[in-house]
C-alpha positions in Angstrom: 110.9 104.7 78.2 113.5 106.6 79.1 114.3 107.9 82.7 114.1 111.9 82.5 117.2 113.9 83.2 117.3 115.4 86.7 117.0 119.0 85.8 113.4 117.9 84.0 112.5 116.6 86.9 113.1 119.4 89.0 111.8 121.6 86.5 108.5 119.4 86.4 108.4 119.4 90.0 108.5 123.7 90.2 105.9 124.0 88.1 103.7 122.2 89.4 104.7 123.8 93.0 104.1 127.1 91.7 100.7 126.8 90.8 100.0 125.2 94.3 100.9 128.5 95.1 98.8 130.1 92.8 96.0 128.5 94.2 97.1 129.1 97.4 97.1 132.6 97.5 93.3 132.0 96.3 89.9 131.0 97.8 90.4 128.3 100.2 87.2 127.9 101.4 86.5 126.0 97.7 86.8 122.4 98.2 87.6 122.2 94.7 91.0 124.4 95.2 91.9 122.4 98.0 91.4 119.4 95.9 93.1 121.0 92.5 96.5 121.8 95.3 96.6 118.4 96.7 96.8 117.0 93.0 99.6 119.6 91.9 101.1 118.9 94.9 101.2 115.1 94.6 102.7 115.2 91.0 105.4 117.1 92.2 106.5 115.1 94.8 105.7 111.9 92.3 107.7 114.0 89.6 110.8 114.6 92.3 110.5 110.7 92.9 111.5 110.1 89.1 115.2 111.3 90.9 118.4 109.5 91.5 119.1 108.0 95.2 121.7 110.8 95.6 120.2 113.3 94.0 117.4 112.6 96.5 119.9 112.6 99.3 120.9 115.8 98.3 118.0 117.6 97.8 116.2 116.1 101.4 118.8 114.1 103.4 117.0 111.8 105.9 113.4 113.4 105.8 112.3 112.1 101.5 110.5 109.0 103.2 108.6 111.7 105.1 107.5 113.0 102.0 107.2 110.0 99.8 
């Protein structure tokens, strides 16, 4: 499997995080909405995990291990 470029991974993550923002501005009393937010947030973090160590360190410093 070919490793994706950092720009592609960041775009994928941002797409997920933008959807989180959209869902978050809606009705948060609906469990399905909360579940969808959790899934998109997880998918965005998963995309970021594909970045190389140096890129993650540049973006997140020492806090990456707290997210992953």
